[in-house]
C-alpha positions, 0 to 999 in steps of 0.5 A: 177324187177319181170323178169317173162319172164326171169324166163319162158325162163330159165325154157323153156331152161332147158326143162320144158314143163308143168306149173301148176299155183297155185294161186287164179285165172289164171292170169299167165296162159295166160302170160306164154303161151304168153311168150312162144308164138310159143312153146305152141304146145309142152307146157302145161299151166293150172291153179289149180283155176279159179275165180267164178268157182268151186274149186273142178271141176277146181282142178280135171280138172287141175289134169286130164290135167296133167295126160294126159301129163304123170305127176304122179297124186295121185287120191286116195287123191282126191277120199278120199275128194270126197266120192261121186265120182265113179270109171270108168273102164279103156279101155281094151287096154293098157292106154298109152296116145296114140292118136287113131285118124288117122294122116295125112301122112305129118303133117302141117308145116313138111319140107317134105310136102313143098318139103324141107329136114329138116335140123335138126339144131337149127338155120336152119329148112330146106334145099333145093338143087338148081337143076341147080347150085348144090348149096343149100338154107338153111332157118330158123326163129329166134326169142326170143321166139323160141331161148330165149338164143339169148337174152343173147347176147345184145350189146349197148341195142340191141339183135344181132345174134352173129357172131359165129352163122353166122359161125355156119349156114355157116358151116352147109350149107357147110356140105350139099354140101360137103364143110365144110371148111369156107374159108372166112366169112365177116360180112357186117351188124349186124343181129338184133333179134327183141323184138317181132316177128322174122326174116326169115334167108336164107343161099345161097350157090352157085355151085362149080367154077373151083377151087372147091370154093363155094360162100355163102351169109347170108340174113334176113328179118322180118317175117312181111315183104311182098313179095316185101320187100327186103332181107338184106345181113348180111355176104358173103364168100366162102366154100371149100371142102379142108380138114382143117388141124387139130389144134394143140392139147392142151394136156399139160394144163395149158400151160407151162410158162403161168401165170394165170390172174384173171377174176373176174369182167370181165363181169361186166366191159363188161356190163359197156361198153355196152356188156350185156351178159347173162349167156349163153355168160359168159362161160369164167372161167380161163385165162393164158397169155404167151407173146402175147398168151392167153389161156383160159377155157370156159364152158357151164352150165349143163342145156345148155350142152344137147342142145349144142349137136345139134350144130356143135359148140354152138355159145355161147361157141365159143363166150365165147372163143373169150372173152379171146382175151380181155386179150391179151397185145395188147388189154390192155385198148381197150374199143371200141365196136368191133365185129367179122368182118372177119373170115378166115380158120374156120374148125370144127374138132368135134361137140357138145362140152360143154367145151373148152380149147382155145389158142389165138395168133396173126395172121397178123397185126390186127387179131388173130388165135383161137385153140379150144380143148375139156377138153382132149386136142383133137381138136374141131375147129380152126380159121386161122384168125379173125379180129374185127371191131369197130361198133358205137351204131347207126349202131345197131338200126334196121338192119333186125329188125321189125320197129315200124310203130306206131306214138306217140305224142311229146310235143315240148317246145315253146320259148315264146319270139319267139311265136307271142303274141295273141291280148288281151291275159291274162298271168299267169306266174308260172315259179318261183319255189315255196317253199317246196318239189316236192309234195308240189310244184305240189300242189301249182302250180296246185292250182294256175293254176286251180284257174286262169283257172276257173276265166278266163273261168267265167269272160273273155268277149266273143271274148277275147284273150286266157289265156297263162300259162308260165311254166318252161320246165323240172320241175316235177310240169310242167308235172302236170300243163300240164296235167291239162291244156290239160284237160281244153283245151278239153273244151276250145281249143282256149282259153288256151295256154301253153308256156314252157320256 
């Protein structure tokens, strides 16, 4: 596989903003822009050559375009090749690649111009305080174009927003109203990130009740939805202002008495079970066990550490930390598709971590607690209890995703013995498998059918019954016969019938 889109998304995550196509034409330039979609406003893609256009002019235009974006260009080499060129004097002011046109006070799309406050968060674009309740509404848009790293979290062939991202958005919304402790979050429905387009997301936080708690809900709907399209509720829970107790420090590392466990092949085994995690969600590096306790080290790649600083705790890093639970003795041999279901007592103690030390221990009958620290052992996050729930693959098929409204044609095999036989029909039976390789069988059957159709069309009396061709369903040669007969049916729609057994 070429994996062109994956390569562009990887470059984009690494901070690449300028692309120069070196080739005989500009075939990849529009493909790159289409792959990046919404991010083309901050990305430059230009070709060095264009078919049927001057090579010198196109190359010079590409170099000039790159120069305006701050890419160093050696113009002397070009001038040496084109002696006819004349140097133009630069403006008298400093040439700093600045725009000298007046800009609007509030650029289009700016949150402030729409009466909102920019959230400054990778998953949430804006927040708005609700005047009567004192709650808050946080909004965002998610897609594989704007958030390509989400493609690394695929379950049973479907890209899902990880539960850790729901937690991240809930905690961020709670920060806006001074309720940073996520007392509870119940995942009610998976949030599917569609392959094309995106989904609008809203996190709604209520005002405080008499006990100081605030309820919250996480909702989404397709960005192609109309005004009357209902929102899907994905999670609900509660936030509190009570400061969470700092998690125990993990300064003694590796833990005393813990035995290291091999993690080789772990993600390959997960992939075989339907968990197709990409590099961002493959951060588990080392694992130790001590009784029912599991200790682990998880890290983000260097290219992902800078973007992680914008999160409270990057969902990919926390999700990788939870993978260590698979090594708990109580989970041995459990190959069910299970996703985080109920979070309780989630507290964030530090932000922007790029690596974690993790302790996972039993908590209650079905849950376990999570303690996360940075590489020095200082607390980063803690989860009092996390419970998983088994999810069937069919439950992941479309919640929150844009559904395909296009229809397609299906060929439905018809059993000949259940089909009324037309009067005065002529039958050609090609169900017997001819000898030879598949290509030879295709040539033999299509030759027989073509000859029979031609003879039937030329010799059949007007008003005679149709020619019924009986073929064996599922055989490769039958596909070729079907295509041949479809062409013949265009000219003689009522005189040729295909019946597959």
